[in-house]
C-alpha positions in Angstrom: -78.5 -34.2 -41.6 -82.2 -34.9 -41.0 -84.4 -31.8 -40.6 -88.0 -32.0 -39.5 -90.0 -31.3 -42.7 -92.6 -29.3 -40.8 -89.9 -27.1 -39.2 -88.4 -26.7 -42.7 -91.7 -25.5 -43.9 -92.1 -23.0 -41.1 -88.6 -21.6 -41.7 -89.2 -21.2 -45.5 -92.6 -19.6 -45.0 -91.1 -17.2 -42.4 -88.2 -16.3 -44.6 -90.6 -15.6 -47.5 -92.7 -13.5 -45.3 -89.8 -11.4 -43.8 -88.5 -10.7 -47.3 -91.9 -9.7 -48.4 -92.1 -7.3 -45.5 -88.7 -5.8 -46.4 -90.1 -5.3 -50.0 -93.3 -3.8 -48.7 -91.8 -1.4 -46.2 -89.3 -0.2 -48.8 -92.1 0.4 -51.3 -94.1 2.3 -48.6 -91.0 4.3 -47.8 -90.6 5.3 -51.4 -94.3 6.3 -51.6 -94.0 8.4 -48.5 -91.0 10.2 -50.1 -93.0 10.9 -53.2 -95.8 12.3 -51.0 -93.3 14.6 -49.2 -93.6 12.6 -45.9 -89.9 12.3 -45.2 -90.2 11.4 -41.5 -92.6 8.6 -42.3 -90.4 7.4 -45.1 -87.5 7.1 -42.7 -89.7 5.1 -40.3 -90.5 2.7 -43.0 -86.8 2.3 -44.0 -86.1 1.5 -40.3 -88.9 -1.1 -40.3 -87.4 -2.7 -43.5 -84.1 -3.0 -41.8 -85.7 -4.7 -38.8 -87.4 -7.1 -41.0 -84.2 -7.8 -42.9 -82.5 -8.6 -39.6 -85.3 -11.1 -38.9 -84.6 -12.7 -42.3 -80.9 -12.8 -41.5 -81.6 -14.7 -38.2 -83.9 -17.2 -40.1 -81.2 -17.7 -42.8 -78.5 -18.4 -40.1 -80.8 -21.0 -38.5 -81.5 -22.6 -41.9 -77.8 -22.8 -42.7 -77.1 -24.3 -39.3 -79.6 -27.0 -40.2 -78.1 -27.6 -43.7 -81.0 -25.9 -45.5 -80.5 -23.7 -48.5 -82.4 -20.4 -48.0 -83.4 -19.8 -51.6 -86.9 -18.5 -51.4 -88.1 -16.6 -54.4 -91.9 -16.6 -54.1 -92.5 -13.1 -52.7 -96.1 -11.9 -52.9 -96.9 -8.6 -54.6 -96.5 -5.5 -52.6 -99.9 -4.1 -51.5 -100.8 -1.2 -53.8 -101.9 1.7 -51.7 -103.2 5.1 -52.6 -103.5 6.5 -49.1 -102.0 6.3 -45.6 -105.0 4.4 -44.4 -104.6 1.7 -47.1 -100.9 1.6 -46.3 -101.4 1.1 -42.6 -104.1 -1.6 -43.2 -101.8 -3.5 -45.6 -99.0 -3.4 -43.0 -101.4 -4.5 -40.3 -102.4 -7.5 -42.4 -98.7 -8.3 -43.1 -97.8 -8.2 -39.4 -100.9 -10.1 -38.3 -100.1 -12.9 -40.7 -96.5 -13.3 -39.5 -97.7 -13.3 -35.9 -100.0 -16.1 -36.6 -97.2 -18.1 -38.4 -94.7 -17.5 -35.5 -97.2 -18.5 -32.9 -98.0 -21.7 -34.7 -94.3 -22.4 -35.4 -93.2 -21.7 -31.8 -96.0 -24.0 -30.4 -94.9 -26.7 -32.8 -91.3 -26.4 -31.8 -92.2 -26.5 -28.1 -94.3 -29.7 -28.7 -91.5 -31.5 -30.5 -88.8 -30.3 -28.1 -86.7 -28.2 -30.5 -85.6 -25.6 -28.0 -83.4 -23.6 -30.4 -86.1 -23.2 -33.0 -88.6 -22.5 -30.3 -86.5 -19.6 -29.0 -86.0 -18.2 -32.5 -89.7 -18.3 -33.3 -90.7 -17.0 -29.8 -88.3 -14.1 -30.0 -89.5 -13.2 -33.6 -93.1 -13.5 -32.4 -92.5 -10.9 -29.6 -90.8 -8.5 -32.0 -93.5 -8.8 -34.5 -96.2 -8.2 -31.9 -94.4 -4.9 -31.2 -94.4 -4.1 -34.9 -98.2 -4.8 -34.9 -98.7 -2.5 -31.9 -96.8 0.3 -33.7 -99.0 -0.2 -36.8 -102.1 -0.1 -34.7 -101.0 3.1 -33.0 -100.5 4.7 -36.4 -104.0 3.7 -37.4 -105.5 5.0 -34.2 -103.6 8.3 -34.6 -105.0 8.6 -38.2 -108.5 7.9 -36.9 -108.1 10.5 -34.1 -107.0 13.1 -36.6 -110.1 12.3 -38.7 -108.3 12.7 -41.9 -110.5 12.2 -44.9 -107.6 12.7 -47.3 -104.9 11.1 -45.2 -102.1 11.8 -47.6 
């Protein structure tokens, strides 16, 4: 089965990114547990599950196209020492995937791949919500004026 190489690239990059997000959110959950912030730890666990669900949808689409979803090039988790650094790392993570999904959905629309377009467009909307959540957390941190935000 022929698969558009550019689409294949988008799918592989997206899967790498989603798996990196799972890894990062789980690491941040563990950090929050160590800091005694159990509610925030649970929120990050929930986020990791959402990102894993995104990865699952990408894998299903890849398998449908006859592609093997064997990505192993995950970036290093952002080392953070404070909530501010954590939220900024998560902001960068979400902003990067939004850019990728916007580009991928535009490409799929251009080449007429409706199914891939729908997948990327749906993921784009969900990631925009994630980014809004992260931005709200950063705003709340700023409003509290925490110097030592841990």
